C-alpha positions as protocol buffer text, in pm:
chain_id: "A"
residue {
  index: 1
  type: MET
  ca { x: -251 y: -1217 z: 1108 }
}
residue {
  index: 2
  type: ASN
  ca { x: -481 y: -1570 z: 1190 }
}
residue {
  index: 3
  type: ASN
  ca { x: -220 y: -1865 z: 1213 }
}
residue {
  index: 4
  type: ASN
  ca { x: -425 y: -2124 z: 1102 }
}
residue {
  index: 5
  type: VAL
  ca { x: -507 y: -1960 z: 767 }
}
residue {
  index: 6
  type: LYS
  ca { x: -151 y: -1876 z: 740 }
}
residue {
  index: 7
  type: SER
  ca { x: -23 y: -2238 z: 789 }
}
residue {
  index: 8
  type: ALA
  ca { x: -279 y: -2321 z: 552 }
}
residue {
  index: 9
  type: ILE
  ca { x: -162 y: -2095 z: 276 }
}
residue {
  index: 10
  type: LEU
  ca { x: 203 y: -2233 z: 372 }
}
residue {
  index: 11
  type: ASP
  ca { x: 97 y: -2583 z: 285 }
}
residue {
  index: 12
  type: LYS
  ca { x: -92 y: -2474 z: -45 }
}
residue {
  index: 13
  type: TYR
  ca { x: 298 y: -2351 z: -173 }
}
residue {
  index: 14
  type: ASN
  ca { x: 470 y: -2645 z: -15 }
}
residue {
  index: 15
  type: VAL
  ca { x: 666 y: -2412 z: 213 }
}
residue {
  index: 16
  type: ALA
  ca { x: 806 y: -2511 z: 549 }
}
residue {
  index: 17
  type: GLN
  ca { x: 905 y: -2313 z: 819 }
}
residue {
  index: 18
  type: SER
  ca { x: 1288 y: -2378 z: 763 }
}
residue {
  index: 19
  type: ASP
  ca { x: 1179 y: -2117 z: 434 }
}
residue {
  index: 20
  type: PHE
  ca { x: 1136 y: -1846 z: 693 }
}
residue {
  index: 21
  type: LEU
  ca { x: 1332 y: -1525 z: 576 }
}
residue {
  index: 22
  type: GLY
  ca { x: 1203 y: -1318 z: 783 }
}
residue {
  index: 23
  type: SER
  ca { x: 990 y: -1073 z: 882 }
}
residue {
  index: 24
  type: GLY
  ca { x: 911 y: -700 z: 843 }
}
residue {
  index: 25
  type: MET
  ca { x: 630 y: -456 z: 1025 }
}
residue {
  index: 26
  type: GLU
  ca { x: 387 y: -630 z: 768 }
}
residue {
  index: 27
  type: ALA
  ca { x: 458 y: -933 z: 635 }
}
residue {
  index: 28
  type: GLU
  ca { x: 642 y: -1252 z: 711 }
}
residue {
  index: 29
  type: VAL
  ca { x: 849 y: -1331 z: 381 }
}
residue {
  index: 30
  type: TYR
  ca { x: 953 y: -1739 z: 248 }
}
residue {
  index: 31
  type: ALA
  ca { x: 1157 y: -1876 z: 11 }
}
residue {
  index: 32
  type: LEU
  ca { x: 1007 y: -2000 z: -287 }
}
residue {
  index: 33
  type: PRO
  ca { x: 1185 y: -2160 z: -595 }
}
residue {
  index: 34
  type: HIS
  ca { x: 1323 y: -1984 z: -890 }
}
residue {
  index: 35
  type: GLN
  ca { x: 1410 y: -1726 z: -689 }
}
residue {
  index: 36
  type: LYS
  ca { x: 1048 y: -1567 z: -567 }
}
residue {
  index: 37
  type: VAL
  ca { x: 955 y: -1515 z: -209 }
}
residue {
  index: 38
  type: LEU
  ca { x: 583 y: -1567 z: -59 }
}
residue {
  index: 39
  type: LYS
  ca { x: 500 y: -1270 z: 105 }
}
residue {
  index: 40
  type: VAL
  ca { x: 197 y: -1321 z: 391 }
}
residue {
  index: 41
  type: TYR
  ca { x: 64 y: -1016 z: 502 }
}
residue {
  index: 42
  type: ASN
  ca { x: -106 y: -853 z: 841 }
}
residue {
  index: 43
  type: ASP
  ca { x: -400 y: -583 z: 845 }
}
residue {
  index: 44
  type: MET
  ca { x: -121 y: -336 z: 805 }
}
residue {
  index: 45
  type: SER
  ca { x: -139 y: -342 z: 416 }
}
residue {
  index: 46
  type: ASP
  ca { x: -438 y: -405 z: 191 }
}
residue {
  index: 47
  type: LEU
  ca { x: -490 y: -579 z: -128 }
}
residue {
  index: 48
  type: ASN
  ca { x: -530 y: -207 z: -370 }
}
residue {
  index: 49
  type: LYS
  ca { x: -215 y: -66 z: -221 }
}
residue {
  index: 50
  type: GLN
  ca { x: 3 y: -377 z: -282 }
}
residue {
  index: 51
  type: LYS
  ca { x: -208 y: -405 z: -636 }
}
residue {
  index: 52
  type: SER
  ca { x: -52 y: -26 z: -698 }
}
residue {
  index: 53
  type: LEU
  ca { x: 307 y: -105 z: -575 }
}
residue {
  index: 54
  type: LYS
  ca { x: 330 y: -409 z: -820 }
}
residue {
  index: 55
  type: GLU
  ca { x: 251 y: -158 z: -1088 }
}
residue {
  index: 56
  type: PHE
  ca { x: 485 y: 95 z: -938 }
}
residue {
  index: 57
  type: TYR
  ca { x: 804 y: -171 z: -917 }
}
residue {
  index: 58
  type: ALA
  ca { x: 650 y: -292 z: -1331 }
}
residue {
  index: 59
  type: GLY
  ca { x: 692 y: 137 z: -1455 }
}
residue {
  index: 60
  type: ILE
  ca { x: 1021 y: 183 z: -1285 }
}
residue {
  index: 61
  type: HIS
  ca { x: 1323 y: 213 z: -1599 }
}
residue {
  index: 62
  type: SER
  ca { x: 1616 y: 195 z: -1382 }
}
residue {
  index: 63
  type: ASP
  ca { x: 1842 y: 105 z: -1656 }
}
residue {
  index: 64
  type: GLY
  ca { x: 2225 y: 87 z: -1523 }
}
residue {
  index: 65
  type: LEU
  ca { x: 2127 y: 87 z: -1165 }
}
residue {
  index: 66
  type: SER
  ca { x: 2411 y: -140 z: -1031 }
}
residue {
  index: 67
  type: TYR
  ca { x: 2167 y: -305 z: -799 }
}
residue {
  index: 68
  type: GLU
  ca { x: 1797 y: -450 z: -810 }
}
residue {
  index: 69
  type: LEU
  ca { x: 1497 y: -297 z: -710 }
}
residue {
  index: 70
  type: PRO
  ca { x: 1151 y: -540 z: -579 }
}
residue {
  index: 71
  type: TYR
  ca { x: 928 y: -684 z: -859 }
}
residue {
  index: 72
  type: ILE
  ca { x: 579 y: -818 z: -763 }
}
residue {
  index: 73
  type: TYR
  ca { x: 455 y: -1097 z: -951 }
}
residue {
  index: 74
  type: ASP
  ca { x: 148 y: -1151 z: -791 }
}
residue {
  index: 75
  type: VAL
  ca { x: -108 y: -1004 z: -514 }
}
residue {
  index: 76
  type: PHE
  ca { x: -426 y: -1193 z: -419 }
}
residue {
  index: 77
  type: LEU
  ca { x: -654 y: -1275 z: -93 }
}
residue {
  index: 78
  type: GLU
  ca { x: -619 y: -1645 z: 45 }
}
residue {
  index: 79
  type: ASN
  ca { x: -879 y: -1699 z: 327 }
}
residue {
  index: 80
  type: GLY
  ca { x: -893 y: -1321 z: 380 }
}
residue {
  index: 81
  type: LEU
  ca { x: -499 y: -1285 z: 383 }
}
residue {
  index: 82
  type: LEU
  ca { x: -315 y: -1032 z: 146 }
}
residue {
  index: 83
  type: VAL
  ca { x: -42 y: -1274 z: -25 }
}
residue {
  index: 84
  type: THR
  ca { x: 266 y: -1167 z: -253 }
}
residue {
  index: 85
  type: THR
  ca { x: 489 y: -1357 z: -449 }
}
residue {
  index: 86
  type: GLU
  ca { x: 817 y: -1135 z: -581 }
}
residue {
  index: 87
  type: LYS
  ca { x: 1136 y: -1150 z: -720 }
}
residue {
  index: 88
  type: ARG
  ca { x: 1387 y: -1259 z: -488 }
}
residue {
  index: 89
  type: ILE
  ca { x: 1677 y: -1029 z: -409 }
}
residue {
  index: 90
  type: GLU
  ca { x: 2009 y: -1223 z: -268 }
}
residue {
  index: 91
  type: GLY
  ca { x: 2181 y: -1034 z: 44 }
}
residue {
  index: 92
  type: SER
  ca { x: 2218 y: -939 z: 395 }
}
residue {
  index: 93
  type: ASN
  ca { x: 1990 y: -658 z: 502 }
}
residue {
  index: 94
  type: MET
  ca { x: 2283 y: -355 z: 603 }
}
residue {
  index: 95
  type: GLN
  ca { x: 2189 y: -308 z: 948 }
}
residue {
  index: 96
  type: THR
  ca { x: 2233 y: -661 z: 1051 }
}
residue {
  index: 97
  type: LEU
  ca { x: 2639 y: -619 z: 934 }
}
residue {
  index: 98
  type: LEU
  ca { x: 2666 y: -257 z: 1128 }
}
residue {
  index: 99
  type: SER
  ca { x: 2720 y: -354 z: 1477 }
}
residue {
  index: 100
  type: GLY
  ca { x: 2980 y: -608 z: 1384 }
}
residue {
  index: 101
  type: MET
  ca { x: 3207 y: -308 z: 1189 }
}
residue {
  index: 102
  type: SER
  ca { x: 3484 y: -105 z: 1302 }
}
residue {
  index: 103
  type: TYR
  ca { x: 3455 y: 303 z: 1286 }
}
residue {
  index: 104
  type: ASP
  ca { x: 3666 y: 287 z: 1010 }
}
residue {
  index: 105
  type: GLU
  ca { x: 3422 y: 26 z: 835 }
}
residue {
  index: 106
  type: GLN
  ca { x: 3103 y: 222 z: 912 }
}
residue {
  index: 107
  type: ASP
  ca { x: 3261 y: 521 z: 734 }
}
residue {
  index: 108
  type: LYS
  ca { x: 3303 y: 304 z: 452 }
}
residue {
  index: 109
  type: MET
  ca { x: 2932 y: 168 z: 495 }
}
residue {
  index: 110
  type: MET
  ca { x: 2817 y: 562 z: 469 }
}
residue {
  index: 111
  type: GLU
  ca { x: 2961 y: 662 z: 163 }
}
residue {
  index: 112
  type: ILE
  ca { x: 2841 y: 270 z: -18 }
}
residue {
  index: 113
  type: TYR
  ca { x: 2516 y: 382 z: 129 }
}
residue {
  index: 114
  type: LEU
  ca { x: 2509 y: 732 z: -2 }
}
residue {
  index: 115
  type: ASN
  ca { x: 2663 y: 630 z: -326 }
}
residue {
  index: 116
  type: ALA
  ca { x: 2326 y: 391 z: -358 }
}
residue {
  index: 117
  type: GLN
  ca { x: 2130 y: 627 z: -265 }
}
residue {
  index: 118
  type: LEU
  ca { x: 2244 y: 878 z: -495 }
}
residue {
  index: 119
  type: ALA
  ca { x: 2218 y: 600 z: -790 }
}
residue {
  index: 120
  type: LEU
  ca { x: 1849 y: 577 z: -747 }
}
residue {
  index: 121
  type: GLN
  ca { x: 1808 y: 953 z: -852 }
}
residue {
  index: 122
  type: GLN
  ca { x: 1903 y: 828 z: -1158 }
}
residue {
  index: 123
  type: ILE
  ca { x: 1607 y: 647 z: -1225 }
}
residue {
  index: 124
  type: LYS
  ca { x: 1403 y: 833 z: -1528 }
}
residue {
  index: 125
  type: GLY
  ca { x: 1030 y: 931 z: -1417 }
}
residue {
  index: 126
  type: LYS
  ca { x: 848 y: 888 z: -1182 }
}
residue {
  index: 127
  type: SER
  ca { x: 683 y: 513 z: -1254 }
}
residue {
  index: 128
  type: THR
  ca { x: 319 y: 522 z: -1233 }
}
residue {
  index: 129
  type: ILE
  ca { x: 283 y: 781 z: -980 }
}
residue {
  index: 130
  type: LYS
  ca { x: 24 y: 994 z: -1065 }
}
residue {
  index: 131
  type: GLU
  ca { x: 93 y: 1315 z: -915 }
}
residue {
  index: 132
  type: PHE
  ca { x: 375 y: 1342 z: -607 }
}
residue {
  index: 133
  type: VAL
  ca { x: 241 y: 1109 z: -343 }
}
residue {
  index: 134
  type: LEU
  ca { x: 240 y: 684 z: -455 }
}
residue {
  index: 135
  type: PHE
  ca { x: -80 y: 578 z: -181 }
}
residue {
  index: 136
  type: GLU
  ca { x: -246 y: 894 z: -142 }
}
residue {
  index: 137
  type: ASP
  ca { x: -478 y: 1006 z: -447 }
}
residue {
  index: 138
  type: GLY
  ca { x: -672 y: 1226 z: -185 }
}
residue {
  index: 139
  type: ILE
  ca { x: -400 y: 1460 z: -223 }
}
residue {
  index: 140
  type: LYS
  ca { x: -456 y: 1739 z: -422 }
}
residue {
  index: 141
  type: ALA
  ca { x: -207 y: 2025 z: -413 }
}
residue {
  index: 142
  type: ASP
  ca { x: 12 y: 2074 z: -754 }
}
residue {
  index: 143
  type: ASN
  ca { x: 333 y: 2125 z: -649 }
}
residue {
  index: 144
  type: TRP
  ca { x: 588 y: 1953 z: -485 }
}
residue {
  index: 145
  type: TYR
  ca { x: 614 y: 2202 z: -156 }
}
residue {
  index: 146
  type: GLY
  ca { x: 222 y: 2220 z: -147 }
}
residue {
  index: 147
  type: VAL
  ca { x: 276 y: 1795 z: -124 }
}
residue {
  index: 148
  type: LEU
  ca { x: 426 y: 1841 z: 198 }
}
residue {
  index: 149
  type: LYS
  ca { x: 210 y: 2185 z: 373 }
}
residue {
  index: 150
  type: GLU
  ca { x: -129 y: 1951 z: 266 }
}
residue {
  index: 151
  type: LYS
  ca { x: 27 y: 1628 z: 437 }
}
residue {
  index: 152
  type: ILE
  ca { x: 167 y: 1803 z: 738 }
}
residue {
  index: 153
  type: THR
  ca { x: -162 y: 2036 z: 794 }
}
residue {
  index: 154
  type: GLU
  ca { x: -357 y: 1670 z: 759 }
}
residue {
  index: 155
  type: GLN
  ca { x: -203 y: 1551 z: 1027 }
}
residue {
  index: 156
  type: GLN
  ca { x: -213 y: 1815 z: 1252 }
}
residue {
  index: 157
  type: LYS
  ca { x: -529 y: 1666 z: 1329 }
}
residue {
  index: 158
  type: GLY
  ca { x: -400 y: 1421 z: 1544 }
}
residue {
  index: 159
  type: LEU
  ca { x: -101 y: 1566 z: 1651 }
}
residue {
  index: 160
  type: LYS
  ca { x: -156 y: 1889 z: 1803 }
}
residue {
  index: 161
  type: PRO
  ca { x: -244 y: 1810 z: 2170 }
}
residue {
  index: 162
  type: TYR
  ca { x: 46 y: 1582 z: 2190 }
}
residue {
  index: 163
  type: PHE
  ca { x: 313 y: 1881 z: 1992 }
}
residue {
  index: 164
  type: GLU
  ca { x: 127 y: 2193 z: 2174 }
}
residue {
  index: 165
  type: ARG
  ca { x: 227 y: 1965 z: 2479 }
}
residue {
  index: 166
  type: ASP
  ca { x: 566 y: 1895 z: 2378 }
}
residue {
  index: 167
  type: VAL
  ca { x: 713 y: 2156 z: 2106 }
}
residue {
  index: 168
  type: VAL
  ca { x: 861 y: 2470 z: 2189 }
}
residue {
  index: 169
  type: ASP
  ca { x: 646 y: 2733 z: 2029 }
}
residue {
  index: 170
  type: TYR
  ca { x: 463 y: 2470 z: 1797 }
}
residue {
  index: 171
  type: GLU
  ca { x: 255 y: 2723 z: 1622 }
}
residue {
  index: 172
  type: VAL
  ca { x: 548 y: 2948 z: 1552 }
}
residue {
  index: 173
  type: LYS
  ca { x: 718 y: 2669 z: 1412 }
}
residue {
  index: 174
  type: LEU
  ca { x: 435 y: 2511 z: 1220 }
}
residue {
  index: 175
  type: ASN
  ca { x: 337 y: 2867 z: 1079 }
}
residue {
  index: 176
  type: HIS
  ca { x: 733 y: 2932 z: 985 }
}
residue {
  index: 177
  type: LEU
  ca { x: 733 y: 2585 z: 846 }
}
residue {
  index: 178
  type: SER
  ca { x: 372 y: 2669 z: 592 }
}
residue {
  index: 179
  type: ASN
  ca { x: 543 y: 3020 z: 499 }
}
residue {
  index: 180
  type: ILE
  ca { x: 828 y: 2874 z: 367 }
}
residue {
  index: 181
  type: LEU
  ca { x: 617 y: 2585 z: 183 }
}
residue {
  index: 182
  type: SER
  ca { x: 351 y: 2858 z: 40 }
}
residue {
  index: 183
  type: PRO
  ca { x: 592 y: 2978 z: -288 }
}
residue {
  index: 184
  type: GLY
  ca { x: 599 y: 2664 z: -408 }
}
residue {
  index: 185
  type: TYR
  ca { x: 892 y: 2447 z: -508 }
}
residue {
  index: 186
  type: LYS
  ca { x: 1103 y: 2494 z: -854 }
}
residue {
  index: 187
  type: GLY
  ca { x: 1369 y: 2288 z: -843 }
}
residue {
  index: 188
  type: GLU
  ca { x: 1460 y: 1927 z: -960 }
}
residue {
  index: 189
  type: HIS
  ca { x: 1270 y: 1621 z: -926 }
}
residue {
  index: 190
  type: SER
  ca { x: 1312 y: 1265 z: -874 }
}
residue {
  index: 191
  type: LEU
  ca { x: 1168 y: 941 z: -702 }
}
residue {
  index: 192
  type: ILE
  ca { x: 1161 y: 935 z: -344 }
}
residue {
  index: 193
  type: HIS
  ca { x: 1196 y: 600 z: -157 }
}
residue {
  index: 194
  type: GLY
  ca { x: 1119 y: 787 z: 126 }
}
residue {
  index: 195
  type: ASP
  ca { x: 1146 y: 469 z: 377 }
}
residue {
  index: 196
  type: TYR
  ca { x: 1543 y: 472 z: 296 }
}
residue {
  index: 197
  type: PHE
  ca { x: 1724 y: 306 z: 618 }
}
residue {
  index: 198
  type: PRO
  ca { x: 2007 y: -6 z: 585 }
}
residue {
  index: 199
  type: GLY
  ca { x: 1723 y: -266 z: 727 }
}
residue {
  index: 200
  type: ASN
  ca { x: 1606 y: -156 z: 357 }
}
residue {
  index: 201
  type: LEU
  ca { x: 1930 y: -207 z: 148 }
}
residue {
  index: 202
  type: LEU
  ca { x: 2055 y: -594 z: 75 }
}
residue {
  index: 203
  type: MET
  ca { x: 2385 y: -621 z: 39 }
}
residue {
  index: 204
  type: ASN
  ca { x: 2648 y: -947 z: -24 }
}
residue {
  index: 205
  type: ARG
  ca { x: 2972 y: -1085 z: 117 }
}
residue {
  index: 206
  type: ASN
  ca { x: 3173 y: -814 z: -95 }
}
residue {
  index: 207
  type: ASN
  ca { x: 3021 y: -549 z: 85 }
}
residue {
  index: 208
  type: GLU
  ca { x: 2774 y: -436 z: -192 }
}
residue {
  index: 209
  type: VAL
  ca { x: 2469 y: -342 z: -288 }
}
residue {
  index: 210
  type: THR
  ca { x: 2235 y: -592 z: -397 }
}
residue {
  index: 211
  type: GLY
  ca { x: 1956 y: -462 z: -399 }
}
residue {
  index: 212
  type: VAL
  ca { x: 1731 y: -180 z: -262 }
}
residue {
  index: 213
  type: ILE
  ca { x: 1445 y: -269 z: -159 }
}
residue {
  index: 214
  type: ASP
  ca { x: 1036 y: -163 z: 41 }
}
residue {
  index: 215
  type: PHE
  ca { x: 894 y: 138 z: -150 }
}
residue {
  index: 216
  type: GLY
  ca { x: 571 y: 233 z: -52 }
}
residue {
  index: 217
  type: LEU
  ca { x: 456 y: 430 z: 259 }
}
residue {
  index: 218
  type: MET
  ca { x: 647 y: 756 z: 201 }
}
residue {
  index: 219
  type: THR
  ca { x: 746 y: 708 z: -186 }
}
residue {
  index: 220
  type: MET
  ca { x: 676 y: 1020 z: -340 }
}
residue {
  index: 221
  type: TYR
  ca { x: 809 y: 1224 z: -664 }
}
residue {
  index: 222
  type: GLY
  ca { x: 1012 y: 1572 z: -548 }
}
residue {
  index: 223
  type: ASP
  ca { x: 1349 y: 1739 z: -476 }
}
residue {
  index: 224
  type: PRO
  ca { x: 1592 y: 1437 z: -430 }
}
residue {
  index: 225
  type: LEU
  ca { x: 1740 y: 1622 z: -85 }
}
residue {
  index: 226
  type: PHE
  ca { x: 1442 y: 1484 z: 93 }
}
residue {
  index: 227
  type: ASP
  ca { x: 1525 y: 1130 z: 32 }
}
residue {
  index: 228
  type: ILE
  ca { x: 1869 y: 1186 z: 149 }
}
residue {
  index: 229
  type: ALA
  ca { x: 1779 y: 1386 z: 428 }
}
residue {
  index: 230
  type: ILE
  ca { x: 1549 y: 1118 z: 566 }
}
residue {
  index: 231
  type: GLY
  ca { x: 1849 y: 817 z: 483 }
}
residue {
  index: 232
  type: TRP
  ca { x: 2076 y: 1068 z: 712 }
}
residue {
  index: 233
  type: VAL
  ca { x: 1891 y: 1056 z: 968 }
}
residue {
  index: 234
  type: CYS
  ca { x: 1776 y: 753 z: 965 }
}
residue {
  index: 235
  type: PHE
  ca { x: 2088 y: 560 z: 922 }
}
residue {
  index: 236
  type: ASP
  ca { x: 2107 y: 510 z: 1301 }
}
residue {
  index: 237
  type: MET
  ca { x: 1764 y: 630 z: 1395 }
}
residue {
  index: 238
  type: TYR
  ca { x: 1762 y: 590 z: 1726 }
}
residue {
  index: 239
  type: ASP
  ca { x: 2197 y: 560 z: 1847 }
}
residue {
  index: 240
  type: GLU
  ca { x: 2129 y: 272 z: 1875 }
}
residue {
  index: 241
  type: LEU
  ca { x: 2532 y: 141 z: 1739 }
}
residue {
  index: 242
  type: ASN
  ca { x: 2613 y: 485 z: 2029 }
}
residue {
  index: 243
  type: ALA
  ca { x: 2846 y: 596 z: 1757 }
}
residue {
  index: 244
  type: LYS
  ca { x: 2798 y: 920 z: 1708 }
}
residue {
  index: 245
  type: ILE
  ca { x: 2660 y: 855 z: 1337 }
}
residue {
  index: 246
  type: ARG
  ca { x: 2433 y: 1086 z: 1298 }
}
residue {
  index: 247
  type: ASP
  ca { x: 2785 y: 1364 z: 1295 }
}
residue {
  index: 248
  type: ARG
  ca { x: 2988 y: 1127 z: 1092 }
}
residue {
  index: 249
  type: TYR
  ca { x: 2707 y: 1033 z: 837 }
}
residue {
  index: 250
  type: LEU
  ca { x: 2641 y: 1430 z: 818 }
}
residue {
  index: 251
  type: THR
  ca { x: 3043 y: 1491 z: 724 }
}
residue {
  index: 252
  type: ILE
  ca { x: 3052 y: 1216 z: 462 }
}
residue {
  index: 253
  type: ILE
  ca { x: 2699 y: 1374 z: 289 }
}
residue {
  index: 254
  type: LEU
  ca { x: 2836 y: 1695 z: 340 }
}
residue {
  index: 255
  type: SER
  ca { x: 3163 y: 1591 z: 185 }
}
residue {
  index: 256
  type: THR
  ca { x: 3011 y: 1499 z: -110 }
}
residue {
  index: 257
  type: LEU
  ca { x: 2702 y: 1765 z: -210 }
}
residue {
  index: 258
  type: GLY
  ca { x: 2831 y: 2054 z: -32 }
}
residue {
  index: 259
  type: GLU
  ca { x: 2850 y: 2244 z: 246 }
}
residue {
  index: 260
  type: GLY
  ca { x: 2552 y: 2436 z: 106 }
}
residue {
  index: 261
  type: ILE
  ca { x: 2317 y: 2118 z: 165 }
}
residue {
  index: 262
  type: ARG
  ca { x: 2267 y: 2140 z: 537 }
}
residue {
  index: 263
  type: LYS
  ca { x: 2007 y: 2371 z: 521 }
}
residue {
  index: 264
  type: GLU
  ca { x: 1779 y: 2197 z: 338 }
}
residue {
  index: 265
  type: LEU
  ca { x: 1844 y: 1908 z: 525 }
}
residue {
  index: 266
  type: TYR
  ca { x: 1752 y: 1997 z: 832 }
}
residue {
  index: 267
  type: PHE
  ca { x: 1447 y: 2222 z: 702 }
}
residue {
  index: 268
  type: TYR
  ca { x: 1329 y: 1881 z: 574 }
}
residue {
  index: 269
  type: VAL
  ca { x: 1389 y: 1662 z: 873 }
}
residue {
  index: 270
  type: LEU
  ca { x: 1207 y: 1922 z: 1030 }
}
residue {
  index: 271
  type: ILE
  ca { x: 919 y: 1819 z: 747 }
}
residue {
  index: 272
  type: TYR
  ca { x: 966 y: 1422 z: 820 }
}
residue {
  index: 273
  type: SER
  ca { x: 885 y: 1476 z: 1201 }
}
residue {
  index: 274
  type: PHE
  ca { x: 591 y: 1709 z: 1189 }
}
residue {
  index: 275
  type: ILE
  ca { x: 446 y: 1424 z: 901 }
}
residue {
  index: 276
  type: THR
  ca { x: 530 y: 1066 z: 1075 }
}
residue {
  index: 277
  type: ALA
  ca { x: 531 y: 1160 z: 1454 }
}
residue {
  index: 278
  type: ASN
  ca { x: 177 y: 964 z: 1539 }
}
residue {
  index: 279
  type: PHE
  ca { x: 223 y: 685 z: 1237 }
}
residue {
  index: 280
  type: TYR
  ca { x: 285 y: 393 z: 1447 }
}
residue {
  index: 281
  type: PHE
  ca { x: 93 y: 479 z: 1723 }
}
residue {
  index: 282
  type: GLU
  ca { x: -186 y: 763 z: 1726 }
}
residue {
  index: 283
  type: ASP
  ca { x: -160 y: 824 z: 2105 }
}
residue {
  index: 284
  type: CYS
  ca { x: 223 y: 925 z: 2029 }
}
residue {
  index: 285
  type: SER
  ca { x: 287 y: 713 z: 2314 }
}
residue {
  index: 286
  type: ASP
  ca { x: 653 y: 541 z: 2131 }
}
residue {
  index: 287
  type: GLY
  ca { x: 996 y: 617 z: 2047 }
}
residue {
  index: 288
  type: HIS
  ca { x: 972 y: 756 z: 1713 }
}
residue {
  index: 289
  type: TYR
  ca { x: 740 y: 1049 z: 1841 }
}
residue {
  index: 290
  type: GLN
  ca { x: 1011 y: 1078 z: 2090 }
}
residue {
  index: 291
  type: TRP
  ca { x: 1234 y: 1086 z: 1829 }
}
residue {
  index: 292
  type: CYS
  ca { x: 1020 y: 1353 z: 1593 }
}
residue {
  index: 293
  type: VAL
  ca { x: 977 y: 1580 z: 1895 }
}
residue {
  index: 294
  type: GLU
  ca { x: 1329 y: 1589 z: 1953 }
}
residue {
  index: 295
  type: ASN
  ca { x: 1444 y: 1679 z: 1577 }
}
residue {
  index: 296
  type: ILE
  ca { x: 1160 y: 1965 z: 1617 }
}
residue {
  index: 297
  type: ASN
  ca { x: 1300 y: 2069 z: 1985 }
}
residue {
  index: 298
  type: ASN
  ca { x: 1655 y: 2107 z: 1784 }
}
residue {
  index: 299
  type: LYS
  ca { x: 1772 y: 2481 z: 1773 }
}
residue {
  index: 300
  type: ASP
  ca { x: 2055 y: 2407 z: 1574 }
}
residue {
  index: 301
  type: TYR
  ca { x: 1852 y: 2312 z: 1267 }
}
residue {
  index: 302
  type: TRP
  ca { x: 1615 y: 2584 z: 1353 }
}
residue {
  index: 303
  type: HIS
  ca { x: 1859 y: 2862 z: 1342 }
}
residue {
  index: 304
  type: ALA
  ca { x: 1973 y: 2735 z: 999 }
}
residue {
  index: 305
  type: LEU
  ca { x: 1654 y: 2852 z: 814 }
}
């Protein structure tokens, strides 16, 4: 991001450094008057994606939802930098709260986290997603499983040499997933956030969820258990809390939704790992790739299938 151009944008909108609210992988966020924020993006996003996201948010029918969803007022380029103005949702992200909590408080937070995710499934329809994937018009499949199979196949073009090195029985596992996906999906469909983790939930001082943010990269329309599975393994994705969160949260999920979904959760974690392993570094040199490999080499997941 060009700092001189960014400074000129901030000056134009009378934004001071004291208005800085935070930053993510794609943008820096600044407070504006009238409960709005200004987002200044780096080169990880583009104008067309943000316009699609603006249309998507405007098309969501979320009546009855107890928390807010994002809304984009405007998308534009300013001296080559992508800028949006959006609705400001008050609250602190859940990720920042977890480390200071007791064991029991963390369990309570996991219940809140799950309930907020289940509430997303009540959103009517799929907004403006044309088929099954928000940002990928090139997907040709006409069935949810077909979409996943196509995405896995596409990703293997870059992942194959790394997976052949690091994944036990790589070809056998890849073919097994393909065989499961081939008959197609016949279950219920709902909106899938796709990046559901504590950093994308905003909460107030009463530990109530005030908003769920940052749809986009993996937002789809398909089996709601896909989102539950990703929310499970991404709660404490890299075991930063060192508190056996994955096992504890799985217990909460299964006690709420039933033991019968365990197989589907494992299945979707494997799918997610095959798809996203090189999302951040094409040379697979980062921790996320290693995390995906650990999932794919987890014997318990495969035995359940």
